[in-house]
Jmol script that loads the backbone (N, CA, C; Angstrom):
load data "model"
ATOM      1  N   MET A   1      28.893  27.179  44.539  1.00  0.00           N
ATOM      2  CA  MET A   1      28.701  25.865  45.093  1.00  0.00           C
ATOM      3  C   MET A   1      29.721  25.614  46.191  1.00  0.00           C
ATOM      4  N   ARG A   2      29.269  24.958  47.200  1.00  0.00           N
ATOM      5  CA  ARG A   2      30.160  24.620  48.301  1.00  0.00           C
ATOM      6  C   ARG A   2      31.039  23.436  47.940  1.00  0.00           C
ATOM      7  N   ARG A   3      32.100  23.289  48.677  1.00  0.00           N
ATOM      8  CA  ARG A   3      32.963  22.121  48.502  1.00  0.00           C
ATOM      9  C   ARG A   3      32.251  20.887  49.064  1.00  0.00           C
ATOM     10  N   LEU A   4      32.587  19.739  48.523  1.00  0.00           N
ATOM     11  CA  LEU A   4      31.899  18.509  48.901  1.00  0.00           C
ATOM     12  C   LEU A   4      31.977  18.188  50.385  1.00  0.00           C
ATOM     13  N   LYS A   5      33.099  18.461  51.042  1.00  0.00           N
ATOM     14  CA  LYS A   5      33.271  18.070  52.436  1.00  0.00           C
ATOM     15  C   LYS A   5      32.920  19.173  53.423  1.00  0.00           C
ATOM     16  N   GLU A   6      32.425  20.286  52.907  1.00  0.00           N
ATOM     17  CA  GLU A   6      32.088  21.404  53.778  1.00  0.00           C
ATOM     18  C   GLU A   6      30.857  21.058  54.614  1.00  0.00           C
ATOM     19  N   LYS A   7      30.934  21.299  55.924  1.00  0.00           N
ATOM     20  CA  LYS A   7      29.841  20.945  56.824  1.00  0.00           C
ATOM     21  C   LYS A   7      29.131  22.205  57.283  1.00  0.00           C
ATOM     22  N   SER A   8      28.437  22.857  56.359  1.00  0.00           N
ATOM     23  CA  SER A   8      27.699  24.067  56.715  1.00  0.00           C
ATOM     24  C   SER A   8      26.207  23.800  56.515  1.00  0.00           C
ATOM     25  N   ALA A   9      25.479  24.796  56.123  1.00  0.00           N
ATOM     26  CA  ALA A   9      24.035  24.690  55.939  1.00  0.00           C
ATOM     27  C   ALA A   9      23.706  23.606  54.907  1.00  0.00           C
ATOM     28  N   PRO A  10      22.526  23.013  55.017  1.00  0.00           N
ATOM     29  CA  PRO A  10      22.132  21.981  54.050  1.00  0.00           C
ATOM     30  C   PRO A  10      22.139  22.543  52.629  1.00  0.00           C
ATOM     31  N   GLU A  11      22.452  21.681  51.703  1.00  0.00           N
ATOM     32  CA  GLU A  11      22.555  22.084  50.302  1.00  0.00           C
ATOM     33  C   GLU A  11      21.158  22.237  49.692  1.00  0.00           C
ATOM     34  N   CYS A  12      20.991  23.262  48.903  1.00  0.00           N
ATOM     35  CA  CYS A  12      19.762  23.487  48.149  1.00  0.00           C
ATOM     36  C   CYS A  12      19.649  22.399  47.077  1.00  0.00           C
ATOM     37  N   PRO A  13      18.459  21.861  46.805  1.00  0.00           N
ATOM     38  CA  PRO A  13      18.313  20.851  45.764  1.00  0.00           C
ATOM     39  C   PRO A  13      18.802  21.317  44.386  1.00  0.00           C
ATOM     40  N   ALA A  14      18.650  22.595  44.086  1.00  0.00           N
ATOM     41  CA  ALA A  14      19.152  23.107  42.802  1.00  0.00           C
ATOM     42  C   ALA A  14      20.676  23.011  42.759  1.00  0.00           C
ATOM     43  N   GLU A  15      21.313  23.237  43.894  1.00  0.00           N
ATOM     44  CA  GLU A  15      22.767  23.128  43.975  1.00  0.00           C
ATOM     45  C   GLU A  15      23.203  21.675  43.772  1.00  0.00           C
ATOM     46  N   THR A  16      22.421  20.748  44.298  1.00  0.00           N
ATOM     47  CA  THR A  16      22.703  19.329  44.091  1.00  0.00           C
ATOM     48  C   THR A  16      22.636  18.992  42.603  1.00  0.00           C
ATOM     49  N   THR A  17      21.630  19.512  41.917  1.00  0.00           N
ATOM     50  CA  THR A  17      21.491  19.286  40.479  1.00  0.00           C
ATOM     51  C   THR A  17      22.713  19.810  39.743  1.00  0.00           C
ATOM     52  N   LEU A  18      23.185  20.978  40.129  1.00  0.00           N
ATOM     53  CA  LEU A  18      24.362  21.553  39.479  1.00  0.00           C
ATOM     54  C   LEU A  18      25.616  20.725  39.707  1.00  0.00           C
ATOM     55  N   ARG A  19      25.672  19.987  40.787  1.00  0.00           N
ATOM     56  CA  ARG A  19      26.812  19.091  41.003  1.00  0.00           C
ATOM     57  C   ARG A  19      26.880  18.030  39.905  1.00  0.00           C
ATOM     58  N   TYR A  20      25.724  17.645  39.398  1.00  0.00           N
ATOM     59  CA  TYR A  20      25.665  16.615  38.364  1.00  0.00           C
ATOM     60  C   TYR A  20      25.856  17.179  36.964  1.00  0.00           C
ATOM     61  N   ILE A  21      25.257  18.334  36.675  1.00  0.00           N
ATOM     62  CA  ILE A  21      25.279  18.847  35.296  1.00  0.00           C
ATOM     63  C   ILE A  21      25.894  20.230  35.188  1.00  0.00           C
ATOM     64  N   GLY A  22      26.654  20.659  36.184  1.00  0.00           N
ATOM     65  CA  GLY A  22      27.186  22.009  36.222  1.00  0.00           C
ATOM     66  C   GLY A  22      28.488  22.222  35.472  1.00  0.00           C
ATOM     67  N   GLY A  23      28.888  21.322  34.624  1.00  0.00           N
ATOM     68  CA  GLY A  23      30.114  21.524  33.856  1.00  0.00           C
ATOM     69  C   GLY A  23      29.857  22.347  32.604  1.00  0.00           C
ATOM     70  N   SER A  24      30.918  22.768  31.980  1.00  0.00           N
ATOM     71  CA  SER A  24      30.813  23.608  30.787  1.00  0.00           C
ATOM     72  C   SER A  24      30.024  22.951  29.666  1.00  0.00           C
ATOM     73  N   TRP A  25      30.119  21.638  29.523  1.00  0.00           N
ATOM     74  CA  TRP A  25      29.529  20.945  28.381  1.00  0.00           C
ATOM     75  C   TRP A  25      28.518  19.882  28.766  1.00  0.00           C
ATOM     76  N   LYS A  26      28.277  19.670  30.037  1.00  0.00           N
ATOM     77  CA  LYS A  26      27.446  18.546  30.464  1.00  0.00           C
ATOM     78  C   LYS A  26      26.008  18.628  29.973  1.00  0.00           C
ATOM     79  N   VAL A  27      25.402  19.793  30.018  1.00  0.00           N
ATOM     80  CA  VAL A  27      24.021  19.926  29.545  1.00  0.00           C
ATOM     81  C   VAL A  27      23.948  19.612  28.056  1.00  0.00           C
ATOM     82  N   MET A  28      24.930  20.084  27.296  1.00  0.00           N
ATOM     83  CA  MET A  28      24.938  19.807  25.857  1.00  0.00           C
ATOM     84  C   MET A  28      25.167  18.321  25.582  1.00  0.00           C
ATOM     85  N   ILE A  29      25.975  17.674  26.383  1.00  0.00           N
ATOM     86  CA  ILE A  29      26.186  16.231  26.229  1.00  0.00           C
ATOM     87  C   ILE A  29      24.865  15.507  26.465  1.00  0.00           C
ATOM     88  N   VAL A  30      24.163  15.863  27.541  1.00  0.00           N
ATOM     89  CA  VAL A  30      22.867  15.243  27.820  1.00  0.00           C
ATOM     90  C   VAL A  30      21.916  15.496  26.655  1.00  0.00           C
ATOM     91  N   TRP A  31      21.863  16.733  26.161  1.00  0.00           N
ATOM     92  CA  TRP A  31      20.958  17.090  25.062  1.00  0.00           C
ATOM     93  C   TRP A  31      21.175  16.187  23.846  1.00  0.00           C
ATOM     94  N   HIS A  32      22.419  15.954  23.502  1.00  0.00           N
ATOM     95  CA  HIS A  32      22.728  15.173  22.302  1.00  0.00           C
ATOM     96  C   HIS A  32      22.605  13.661  22.509  1.00  0.00           C
ATOM     97  N   LEU A  33      22.459  13.230  23.751  1.00  0.00           N
ATOM     98  CA  LEU A  33      22.284  11.800  24.023  1.00  0.00           C
ATOM     99  C   LEU A  33      20.845  11.445  24.391  1.00  0.00           C
ATOM    100  N   LEU A  34      19.968  12.447  24.479  1.00  0.00           N
ATOM    101  CA  LEU A  34      18.570  12.181  24.840  1.00  0.00           C
ATOM    102  C   LEU A  34      17.903  11.270  23.825  1.00  0.00           C
ATOM    103  N   GLY A  35      16.915  10.532  24.285  1.00  0.00           N
ATOM    104  CA  GLY A  35      16.139   9.674  23.407  1.00  0.00           C
ATOM    105  C   GLY A  35      16.843   8.390  23.002  1.00  0.00           C
ATOM    106  N   GLY A  36      17.759   7.941  23.821  1.00  0.00           N
ATOM    107  CA  GLY A  36      18.432   6.682  23.540  1.00  0.00           C
ATOM    108  C   GLY A  36      19.539   6.760  22.514  1.00  0.00           C
ATOM    109  N   GLN A  37      19.940   7.961  22.148  1.00  0.00           N
ATOM    110  CA  GLN A  37      21.022   8.093  21.169  1.00  0.00           C
ATOM    111  C   GLN A  37      22.349   7.655  21.766  1.00  0.00           C
ATOM    112  N   ARG A  38      23.187   7.120  20.907  1.00  0.00           N
ATOM    113  CA  ARG A  38      24.546   6.719  21.291  1.00  0.00           C
ATOM    114  C   ARG A  38      25.513   7.516  20.434  1.00  0.00           C
ATOM    115  N   LYS A  39      26.559   7.988  21.062  1.00  0.00           N
ATOM    116  CA  LYS A  39      27.555   8.776  20.337  1.00  0.00           C
ATOM    117  C   LYS A  39      28.949   8.289  20.697  1.00  0.00           C
ATOM    118  N   ARG A  40      29.813   8.326  19.704  1.00  0.00           N
ATOM    119  CA  ARG A  40      31.222   8.024  19.933  1.00  0.00           C
ATOM    120  C   ARG A  40      31.936   9.321  20.307  1.00  0.00           C
ATOM    121  N   HIS A  41      33.129   9.172  20.863  1.00  0.00           N
ATOM    122  CA  HIS A  41      33.900  10.335  21.314  1.00  0.00           C
ATOM    123  C   HIS A  41      34.114  11.325  20.169  1.00  0.00           C
ATOM    124  N   ALA A  42      34.505  10.836  19.006  1.00  0.00           N
ATOM    125  CA  ALA A  42      34.763  11.726  17.866  1.00  0.00           C
ATOM    126  C   ALA A  42      33.492  12.448  17.426  1.00  0.00           C
ATOM    127  N   GLU A  43      32.351  11.770  17.486  1.00  0.00           N
ATOM    128  CA  GLU A  43      31.075  12.411  17.141  1.00  0.00           C
ATOM    129  C   GLU A  43      30.777  13.540  18.108  1.00  0.00           C
ATOM    130  N   MET A  44      31.015  13.287  19.393  1.00  0.00           N
ATOM    131  CA  MET A  44      30.759  14.322  20.394  1.00  0.00           C
ATOM    132  C   MET A  44      31.657  15.533  20.157  1.00  0.00           C
ATOM    133  N   ARG A  45      32.901  15.298  19.797  1.00  0.00           N
ATOM    134  CA  ARG A  45      33.811  16.432  19.529  1.00  0.00           C
ATOM    135  C   ARG A  45      33.341  17.238  18.333  1.00  0.00           C
ATOM    136  N   ARG A  46      32.811  16.571  17.302  1.00  0.00           N
ATOM    137  CA  ARG A  46      32.305  17.294  16.121  1.00  0.00           C
ATOM    138  C   ARG A  46      31.065  18.112  16.469  1.00  0.00           C
ATOM    139  N   ILE A  47      30.183  17.522  17.260  1.00  0.00           N
ATOM    140  CA  ILE A  47      28.936  18.190  17.627  1.00  0.00           C
ATOM    141  C   ILE A  47      29.202  19.378  18.555  1.00  0.00           C
ATOM    142  N   LEU A  48      30.063  19.169  19.524  1.00  0.00           N
ATOM    143  CA  LEU A  48      30.351  20.195  20.533  1.00  0.00           C
ATOM    144  C   LEU A  48      31.551  21.018  20.092  1.00  0.00           C
ATOM    145  N   ARG A  49      31.337  21.853  19.113  1.00  0.00           N
ATOM    146  CA  ARG A  49      32.434  22.666  18.585  1.00  0.00           C
ATOM    147  C   ARG A  49      33.017  23.541  19.677  1.00  0.00           C
ATOM    148  N   GLY A  50      34.319  23.524  19.770  1.00  0.00           N
ATOM    149  CA  GLY A  50      34.998  24.349  20.764  1.00  0.00           C
ATOM    150  C   GLY A  50      35.471  23.573  21.985  1.00  0.00           C
ATOM    151  N   VAL A  51      34.959  22.370  22.196  1.00  0.00           N
ATOM    152  CA  VAL A  51      35.408  21.587  23.346  1.00  0.00           C
ATOM    153  C   VAL A  51      36.753  20.944  23.002  1.00  0.00           C
ATOM    154  N   THR A  52      37.656  20.973  23.967  1.00  0.00           N
ATOM    155  CA  THR A  52      38.951  20.317  23.751  1.00  0.00           C
ATOM    156  C   THR A  52      38.807  18.840  24.091  1.00  0.00           C
ATOM    157  N   PRO A  53      39.639  17.988  23.498  1.00  0.00           N
ATOM    158  CA  PRO A  53      39.566  16.562  23.822  1.00  0.00           C
ATOM    159  C   PRO A  53      39.710  16.293  25.324  1.00  0.00           C
ATOM    160  N   LYS A  54      40.613  17.021  25.977  1.00  0.00           N
ATOM    161  CA  LYS A  54      40.842  16.834  27.407  1.00  0.00           C
ATOM    162  C   LYS A  54      39.586  17.149  28.226  1.00  0.00           C
ATOM    163  N   ILE A  55      38.961  18.265  27.929  1.00  0.00           N
ATOM    164  CA  ILE A  55      37.768  18.681  28.672  1.00  0.00           C
ATOM    165  C   ILE A  55      36.617  17.709  28.407  1.00  0.00           C
ATOM    166  N   LEU A  56      36.458  17.280  27.154  1.00  0.00           N
ATOM    167  CA  LEU A  56      35.391  16.339  26.843  1.00  0.00           C
ATOM    168  C   LEU A  56      35.561  15.045  27.627  1.00  0.00           C
ATOM    169  N   VAL A  57      36.766  14.512  27.648  1.00  0.00           N
ATOM    170  CA  VAL A  57      37.028  13.284  28.402  1.00  0.00           C
ATOM    171  C   VAL A  57      36.734  13.502  29.880  1.00  0.00           C
ATOM    172  N   GLN A  58      37.156  14.640  30.410  1.00  0.00           N
ATOM    173  CA  GLN A  58      36.930  14.949  31.821  1.00  0.00           C
ATOM    174  C   GLN A  58      35.430  15.010  32.130  1.00  0.00           C
ATOM    175  N   GLN A  59      34.664  15.705  31.290  1.00  0.00           N
ATOM    176  CA  GLN A  59      33.224  15.836  31.512  1.00  0.00           C
ATOM    177  C   GLN A  59      32.533  14.474  31.405  1.00  0.00           C
ATOM    178  N   LEU A  60      32.920  13.671  30.408  1.00  0.00           N
ATOM    179  CA  LEU A  60      32.325  12.348  30.240  1.00  0.00           C
ATOM    180  C   LEU A  60      32.636  11.453  31.440  1.00  0.00           C
ATOM    181  N   ARG A  61      33.856  11.511  31.940  1.00  0.00           N
ATOM    182  CA  ARG A  61      34.221  10.694  33.105  1.00  0.00           C
ATOM    183  C   ARG A  61      33.442  11.110  34.348  1.00  0.00           C
ATOM    184  N   GLU A  62      33.294  12.413  34.548  1.00  0.00           N
ATOM    185  CA  GLU A  62      32.527  12.891  35.699  1.00  0.00           C
ATOM    186  C   GLU A  62      31.078  12.431  35.604  1.00  0.00           C
ATOM    187  N   MET A  63      30.513  12.522  34.405  1.00  0.00           N
ATOM    188  CA  MET A  63      29.125  12.112  34.211  1.00  0.00           C
ATOM    189  C   MET A  63      28.974  10.604  34.400  1.00  0.00           C
ATOM    190  N   GLN A  64      29.953   9.849  33.975  1.00  0.00           N
ATOM    191  CA  GLN A  64      29.933   8.404  34.174  1.00  0.00           C
ATOM    192  C   GLN A  64      30.036   8.094  35.676  1.00  0.00           C
ATOM    193  N   HIS A  65      30.905   8.802  36.370  1.00  0.00           N
ATOM    194  CA  HIS A  65      31.071   8.617  37.810  1.00  0.00           C
ATOM    195  C   HIS A  65      29.767   8.893  38.559  1.00  0.00           C
ATOM    196  N   HIS A  66      29.012   9.892  38.106  1.00  0.00           N
ATOM    197  CA  HIS A  66      27.740  10.250  38.746  1.00  0.00           C
ATOM    198  C   HIS A  66      26.579   9.372  38.284  1.00  0.00           C
ATOM    199  N   GLY A  67      26.839   8.459  37.373  1.00  0.00           N
ATOM    200  CA  GLY A  67      25.793   7.553  36.917  1.00  0.00           C
ATOM    201  C   GLY A  67      24.865   8.132  35.866  1.00  0.00           C
ATOM    202  N   LEU A  68      25.259   9.225  35.205  1.00  0.00           N
ATOM    203  CA  LEU A  68      24.415   9.851  34.188  1.00  0.00           C
ATOM    204  C   LEU A  68      24.594   9.218  32.812  1.00  0.00           C
ATOM    205  N   ILE A  69      25.795   8.752  32.524  1.00  0.00           N
ATOM    206  CA  ILE A  69      26.046   8.136  31.224  1.00  0.00           C
ATOM    207  C   ILE A  69      26.732   6.787  31.427  1.00  0.00           C
ATOM    208  N   LYS A  70      26.590   5.957  30.399  1.00  0.00           N
ATOM    209  CA  LYS A  70      27.332   4.700  30.412  1.00  0.00           C
ATOM    210  C   LYS A  70      28.267   4.685  29.218  1.00  0.00           C
ATOM    211  N   ARG A  71      29.373   4.026  29.412  1.00  0.00           N
ATOM    212  CA  ARG A  71      30.427   3.944  28.406  1.00  0.00           C
ATOM    213  C   ARG A  71      30.534   2.486  27.994  1.00  0.00           C
ATOM    214  N   ARG A  72      30.306   2.224  26.721  1.00  0.00           N
ATOM    215  CA  ARG A  72      30.365   0.852  26.230  1.00  0.00           C
ATOM    216  C   ARG A  72      31.575   0.704  25.319  1.00  0.00           C
ATOM    217  N   ILE A  73      32.426  -0.249  25.651  1.00  0.00           N
ATOM    218  CA  ILE A  73      33.634  -0.502  24.868  1.00  0.00           C
ATOM    219  C   ILE A  73      33.408  -1.770  24.054  1.00  0.00           C
ATOM    220  N   PHE A  74      33.622  -1.671  22.748  1.00  0.00           N
ATOM    221  CA  PHE A  74      33.481  -2.814  21.855  1.00  0.00           C
ATOM    222  C   PHE A  74      34.854  -3.451  21.642  1.00  0.00           C
ATOM    223  N   PRO A  75      34.935  -4.766  21.720  1.00  0.00           N
ATOM    224  CA  PRO A  75      36.230  -5.450  21.559  1.00  0.00           C
ATOM    225  C   PRO A  75      36.630  -5.547  20.088  1.00  0.00           C
ATOM    226  N   GLU A  76      37.002  -4.417  19.533  1.00  0.00           N
ATOM    227  CA  GLU A  76      37.398  -4.337  18.126  1.00  0.00           C
ATOM    228  C   GLU A  76      38.774  -3.705  18.033  1.00  0.00           C
ATOM    229  N   ILE A  77      39.352  -3.808  16.856  1.00  0.00           N
ATOM    230  CA  ILE A  77      40.626  -3.137  16.585  1.00  0.00           C
ATOM    231  C   ILE A  77      40.365  -2.176  15.430  1.00  0.00           C
ATOM    232  N   PRO A  78      40.521  -0.883  15.575  1.00  0.00           N
ATOM    233  CA  PRO A  78      40.782  -0.163  16.826  1.00  0.00           C
ATOM    234  C   PRO A  78      39.550  -0.199  17.743  1.00  0.00           C
ATOM    235  N   PRO A  79      39.760  -0.027  19.036  1.00  0.00           N
ATOM    236  CA  PRO A  79      38.636  -0.084  19.977  1.00  0.00           C
ATOM    237  C   PRO A  79      37.605   0.997  19.674  1.00  0.00           C
ATOM    238  N   ARG A  80      36.355   0.623  19.821  1.00  0.00           N
ATOM    239  CA  ARG A  80      35.253   1.562  19.610  1.00  0.00           C
ATOM    240  C   ARG A  80      34.550   1.753  20.946  1.00  0.00           C
ATOM    241  N   VAL A  81      34.293   3.009  21.297  1.00  0.00           N
ATOM    242  CA  VAL A  81      33.621   3.343  22.557  1.00  0.00           C
ATOM    243  C   VAL A  81      32.406   4.190  22.232  1.00  0.00           C
ATOM    244  N   GLU A  82      31.269   3.839  22.822  1.00  0.00           N
ATOM    245  CA  GLU A  82      30.050   4.618  22.654  1.00  0.00           C
ATOM    246  C   GLU A  82      29.546   5.082  24.011  1.00  0.00           C
ATOM    247  N   TYR A  83      28.942   6.258  24.011  1.00  0.00           N
ATOM    248  CA  TYR A  83      28.369   6.823  25.225  1.00  0.00           C
ATOM    249  C   TYR A  83      26.861   6.949  25.037  1.00  0.00           C
ATOM    250  N   SER A  84      26.124   6.657  26.090  1.00  0.00           N
ATOM    251  CA  SER A  84      24.675   6.821  26.086  1.00  0.00           C
ATOM    252  C   SER A  84      24.235   7.192  27.498  1.00  0.00           C
ATOM    253  N   LEU A  85      23.002   7.676  27.608  1.00  0.00           N
ATOM    254  CA  LEU A  85      22.481   8.062  28.915  1.00  0.00           C
ATOM    255  C   LEU A  85      21.953   6.848  29.667  1.00  0.00           C
ATOM    256  N   THR A  86      22.117   6.864  30.961  1.00  0.00           N
ATOM    257  CA  THR A  86      21.490   5.877  31.831  1.00  0.00           C
ATOM    258  C   THR A  86      20.059   6.347  32.103  1.00  0.00           C
ATOM    259  N   LYS A  87      19.310   5.569  32.868  1.00  0.00           N
ATOM    260  CA  LYS A  87      17.963   6.009  33.249  1.00  0.00           C
ATOM    261  C   LYS A  87      18.030   7.303  34.044  1.00  0.00           C
ATOM    262  N   LEU A  88      19.029   7.412  34.902  1.00  0.00           N
ATOM    263  CA  LEU A  88      19.203   8.649  35.669  1.00  0.00           C
ATOM    264  C   LEU A  88      19.488   9.818  34.727  1.00  0.00           C
ATOM    265  N   GLY A  89      20.327   9.610  33.735  1.00  0.00           N
ATOM    266  CA  GLY A  89      20.620  10.644  32.752  1.00  0.00           C
ATOM    267  C   GLY A  89      19.383  11.032  31.951  1.00  0.00           C
ATOM    268  N   GLU A  90      18.603  10.036  31.549  1.00  0.00           N
ATOM    269  CA  GLU A  90      17.369  10.315  30.798  1.00  0.00           C
ATOM    270  C   GLU A  90      16.367  11.087  31.647  1.00  0.00           C
ATOM    271  N   SER A  91      16.433  10.917  32.973  1.00  0.00           N
ATOM    272  CA  SER A  91      15.499  11.635  33.850  1.00  0.00           C
ATOM    273  C   SER A  91      15.744  13.147  33.830  1.00  0.00           C
ATOM    274  N   LEU A  92      16.870  13.577  33.262  1.00  0.00           N
ATOM    275  CA  LEU A  92      17.162  15.006  33.128  1.00  0.00           C
ATOM    276  C   LEU A  92      16.451  15.636  31.930  1.00  0.00           C
ATOM    277  N   ALA A  93      15.787  14.829  31.101  1.00  0.00           N
ATOM    278  CA  ALA A  93      15.149  15.330  29.883  1.00  0.00           C
ATOM    279  C   ALA A  93      14.217  16.520  30.135  1.00  0.00           C
ATOM    280  N   PRO A  94      13.270  16.453  31.095  1.00  0.00           N
ATOM    281  CA  PRO A  94      12.387  17.616  31.305  1.00  0.00           C
ATOM    282  C   PRO A  94      13.157  18.885  31.670  1.00  0.00           C
ATOM    283  N   LEU A  95      14.190  18.739  32.485  1.00  0.00           N
ATOM    284  CA  LEU A  95      14.995  19.886  32.893  1.00  0.00           C
ATOM    285  C   LEU A  95      15.725  20.496  31.696  1.00  0.00           C
ATOM    286  N   VAL A  96      16.376  19.654  30.905  1.00  0.00           N
ATOM    287  CA  VAL A  96      17.153  20.146  29.755  1.00  0.00           C
ATOM    288  C   VAL A  96      16.222  20.744  28.707  1.00  0.00           C
ATOM    289  N   LYS A  97      15.056  20.139  28.495  1.00  0.00           N
ATOM    290  CA  LYS A  97      14.100  20.686  27.526  1.00  0.00           C
ATOM    291  C   LYS A  97      13.549  22.029  27.999  1.00  0.00           C
ATOM    292  N   ALA A  98      13.329  22.166  29.311  1.00  0.00           N
ATOM    293  CA  ALA A  98      12.891  23.459  29.858  1.00  0.00           C
ATOM    294  C   ALA A  98      13.971  24.516  29.668  1.00  0.00           C
ATOM    295  N   MET A  99      15.234  24.136  29.846  1.00  0.00           N
ATOM    296  CA  MET A  99      16.344  25.067  29.614  1.00  0.00           C
ATOM    297  C   MET A  99      16.384  25.478  28.147  1.00  0.00           C
ATOM    298  N   TYR A 100      16.122  24.543  27.258  1.00  0.00           N
ATOM    299  CA  TYR A 100      16.100  24.835  25.817  1.00  0.00           C
ATOM    300  C   TYR A 100      15.019  25.874  25.506  1.00  0.00           C
ATOM    301  N   ARG A 101      13.803  25.639  26.037  1.00  0.00           N
ATOM    302  CA  ARG A 101      12.704  26.590  25.784  1.00  0.00           C
ATOM    303  C   ARG A 101      13.022  27.966  26.369  1.00  0.00           C
ATOM    304  N   TRP A 102      13.594  27.995  27.570  1.00  0.00           N
ATOM    305  CA  TRP A 102      13.955  29.269  28.178  1.00  0.00           C
ATOM    306  C   TRP A 102      14.983  29.988  27.314  1.00  0.00           C
ATOM    307  N   GLY A 103      15.965  29.235  26.810  1.00  0.00           N
ATOM    308  CA  GLY A 103      16.993  29.807  25.936  1.00  0.00           C
ATOM    309  C   GLY A 103      16.418  30.367  24.650  1.00  0.00           C
ATOM    310  N   GLN A 104      15.421  29.684  24.084  1.00  0.00           N
ATOM    311  CA  GLN A 104      14.772  30.211  22.882  1.00  0.00           C
ATOM    312  C   GLN A 104      14.150  31.574  23.163  1.00  0.00           C
ATOM    313  N   GLY A 105      13.471  31.701  24.300  1.00  0.00           N
ATOM    314  CA  GLY A 105      12.873  32.983  24.674  1.00  0.00           C
ATOM    315  C   GLY A 105      13.928  34.057  24.890  1.00  0.00           C
ATOM    316  N   ALA A 106      15.037  33.689  25.532  1.00  0.00           N
ATOM    317  CA  ALA A 106      16.118  34.651  25.770  1.00  0.00           C
ATOM    318  C   ALA A 106      16.718  35.125  24.451  1.00  0.00           C
ATOM    319  N   GLN A 107      16.885  34.217  23.493  1.00  0.00           N
ATOM    320  CA  GLN A 107      17.416  34.601  22.185  1.00  0.00           C
ATOM    321  C   GLN A 107      16.469  35.557  21.467  1.00  0.00           C
ATOM    322  N   LYS A 108      15.172  35.300  21.575  1.00  0.00           N
ATOM    323  CA  LYS A 108      14.186  36.201  20.942  1.00  0.00           C
ATOM    324  C   LYS A 108      14.226  37.580  21.591  1.00  0.00           C
ATOM    325  N   ARG A 109      14.378  37.606  22.929  1.00  0.00           N
ATOM    326  CA  ARG A 109      14.478  38.903  23.614  1.00  0.00           C
ATOM    327  C   ARG A 109      15.726  39.651  23.173  1.00  0.00           C
ATOM    328  N   GLN A 110      16.836  38.944  23.027  1.00  0.00           N
ATOM    329  CA  GLN A 110      18.079  39.573  22.584  1.00  0.00           C
ATOM    330  C   GLN A 110      17.940  40.160  21.183  1.00  0.00           C
ATOM    331  N   ARG A 111      17.200  39.485  20.327  1.00  0.00           N
ATOM    332  CA  ARG A 111      16.998  39.973  18.955  1.00  0.00           C
ATOM    333  C   ARG A 111      15.903  41.036  18.880  1.00  0.00           C
ATOM    334  N   GLY A 112      15.223  41.267  19.998  1.00  0.00           N
ATOM    335  CA  GLY A 112      14.171  42.267  20.022  1.00  0.00           C
ATOM    336  C   GLY A 112      12.854  41.781  19.462  1.00  0.00           C
ATOM    337  N   GLU A 113      12.697  40.489  19.288  1.00  0.00           N
ATOM    338  CA  GLU A 113      11.462  39.936  18.732  1.00  0.00           C
ATOM    339  C   GLU A 113      10.329  39.945  19.746  1.00  0.00           C
ATOM    340  N   ILE A 114      10.670  39.875  21.034  1.00  0.00           N
ATOM    341  CA  ILE A 114       9.669  39.943  22.090  1.00  0.00           C
ATOM    342  C   ILE A 114      10.195  40.838  23.202  1.00  0.00           C
ATOM    343  N   ARG A 115       9.270  41.430  23.917  1.00  0.00           N
ATOM    344  CA  ARG A 115       9.674  42.319  25.013  1.00  0.00           C
ATOM    345  C   ARG A 115       9.582  41.627  26.345  1.00  0.00           C
ATOM    346  N   ASP A 116       8.522  40.865  26.554  1.00  0.00           N
ATOM    347  CA  ASP A 116       8.346  40.155  27.817  1.00  0.00           C
ATOM    348  C   ASP A 116       8.399  38.663  27.543  1.00  0.00           C
ATOM    349  N   GLY A 117       9.555  38.076  27.745  1.00  0.00           N
ATOM    350  CA  GLY A 117       9.772  36.669  27.429  1.00  0.00           C
ATOM    351  C   GLY A 117       8.943  35.713  28.262  1.00  0.00           C
ATOM    352  N   LEU A 118       8.463  36.149  29.417  1.00  0.00           N
ATOM    353  CA  LEU A 118       7.699  35.259  30.286  1.00  0.00           C
ATOM    354  C   LEU A 118       6.389  34.848  29.651  1.00  0.00           C
ATOM    355  N   LYS A 119       5.779  35.721  28.852  1.00  0.00           N
ATOM    356  CA  LYS A 119       4.524  35.378  28.193  1.00  0.00           C
ATOM    357  C   LYS A 119       4.736  34.310  27.128  1.00  0.00           C
ATOM    358  N   GLN A 120       5.930  34.255  26.544  1.00  0.00           N
ATOM    359  CA  GLN A 120       6.210  33.289  25.492  1.00  0.00           C
ATOM    360  C   GLN A 120       6.599  31.926  26.022  1.00  0.00           C
ATOM    361  N   LEU A 121       7.025  31.845  27.284  1.00  0.00           N
ATOM    362  CA  LEU A 121       7.468  30.581  27.856  1.00  0.00           C
ATOM    363  C   LEU A 121       6.268  29.786  28.281  1.00  0.00           C
TER     364      LEU A 121
END
end "model"
wireframe off; spacefill off
backbone 0.3
color backbone group
């Protein structure tokens, strides 16, 4: 991916998409928030095994900055914060579901269950 201020050839639309969801955990965050689900930070850390608190916060902030997720803070003690997808974030559903189906085929190919994964997709 090119740097944001680079003035070279026009960006490919797929590259633009990767600017929004190209982080280590962003696709998984979208997957777990699809369908109007709301998750708290601690829930996301439990679901996304292996993510560090720092990286999770960074990914969530980037996604919030891009308008993919919204962060709702409840005025409670201790403060409660929930994350959910915006309409723009929900619009990624077909893309993420297609990635899921492609991944299922790739896993079957790795296990030797199918030889030509394209027929199964």
